[in-house]
C-alpha positions as a printed Julia matrix, in Angstrom:
83×3 Matrix{Float64}:
   0.0    0.0    0.0
   1.4    3.39  -0.99
   2.03   5.88   1.78
   0.86   9.44   1.21
   2.19  12.44   3.08
  -0.43  15.07   3.92
   0.44  18.71   4.43
  -2.12  20.44   6.63
  -1.49  23.75   8.32
   2.25  23.38   7.73
   2.44  19.93   9.35
   3.33  16.84   7.35
   1.73  13.57   8.39
   1.86  10.15   6.81
  -1.21   8.01   6.12
  -1.8    5.01   3.88
  -3.76   5.93   0.77
  -4.16   4.31  -2.64
  -4.72   6.32  -5.83
  -5.35   9.67  -4.16
  -6.81  12.12  -6.67
  -6.91  15.91  -6.61
 -10.66  15.68  -6.03
 -10.1   13.43  -2.99
  -7.49  15.88  -1.75
  -9.88  18.84  -2.08
 -12.63  16.98  -0.24
 -10.2   16.16   2.57
  -9.08  19.8    2.69
 -12.72  20.91   2.95
 -13.28  18.49   5.83
 -10.04  19.54   7.58
 -10.93  23.23   7.29
 -14.53  22.67   8.43
 -14.44  19.76  10.92
 -17.82  20.47  12.57
 -19.69  19.59   9.35
 -21.5   16.27   9.79
 -20.55  13.4    7.46
 -24.13  13.29   6.08
 -23.9   16.95   5.06
 -20.35  16.81   3.71
 -21.13  16.06   0.02
 -23.38  19.12  -0.33
 -21.08  21.25   1.81
 -17.97  20.27  -0.15
 -19.75  20.96  -3.47
 -20.65  24.45  -2.23
 -17.14  24.98  -0.87
 -15.6   23.97  -4.2
 -17.94  26.33  -6.03
 -16.74  29.23  -3.9
 -13.02  28.65  -4.59
 -11.38  31.04  -7.02
  -8.45  30.41  -9.35
  -5.84  31.42  -6.77
  -7.31  28.93  -4.28
  -7.13  26.12  -6.84
  -3.5   27.01  -7.59
  -2.65  27.04  -3.87
  -4.3   23.65  -3.29
  -2.8   22.18  -6.47
   0.66  23.21  -5.24
   0.09  21.49  -1.89
  -1.28  18.4   -3.69
   1.76  18.31  -6.0
   4.09  18.45  -3.0
   2.13  15.65  -1.34
   2.39  13.51  -4.47
   6.12  14.22  -4.77
   6.68  13.11  -1.17
   4.58   9.99  -1.78
   6.68   9.16  -4.84
   9.89   9.67  -2.89
   8.55   7.44  -0.12
   7.69   4.77  -2.68
  11.21   4.93  -4.14
  12.83   4.7   -0.71
  10.66   1.72   0.22
  11.59  -0.05  -3.03
  15.28   0.5   -2.3
  14.81  -1.14   1.09
  13.4   -4.31  -0.5
C-alpha cells in the first residue's frame, strides 16, 4: 500500500492511501478546514465549498497536492530501495 504524506497547516503527516486524486485531496481539505460539518452533510457542503473557490485557491491547493504527491513518490522509491 502506498504511503501518502499530507500537508495540513504546515504539518506533514503520513497516512496510507491508494490512488489519491486531486478531487479526494480537495474533499479532505474541505473536511479539515470545516471539521464540525457532519458526514451526512459533507457532500453538499464540499460541493458548495468547491464552487466558492477562485483560481488562486485552486493554484494554492494544487501546489500542496503536488508536494504531497512528490513526497509519496519519494517514499515509494525509498521503500523499493529497502526491498
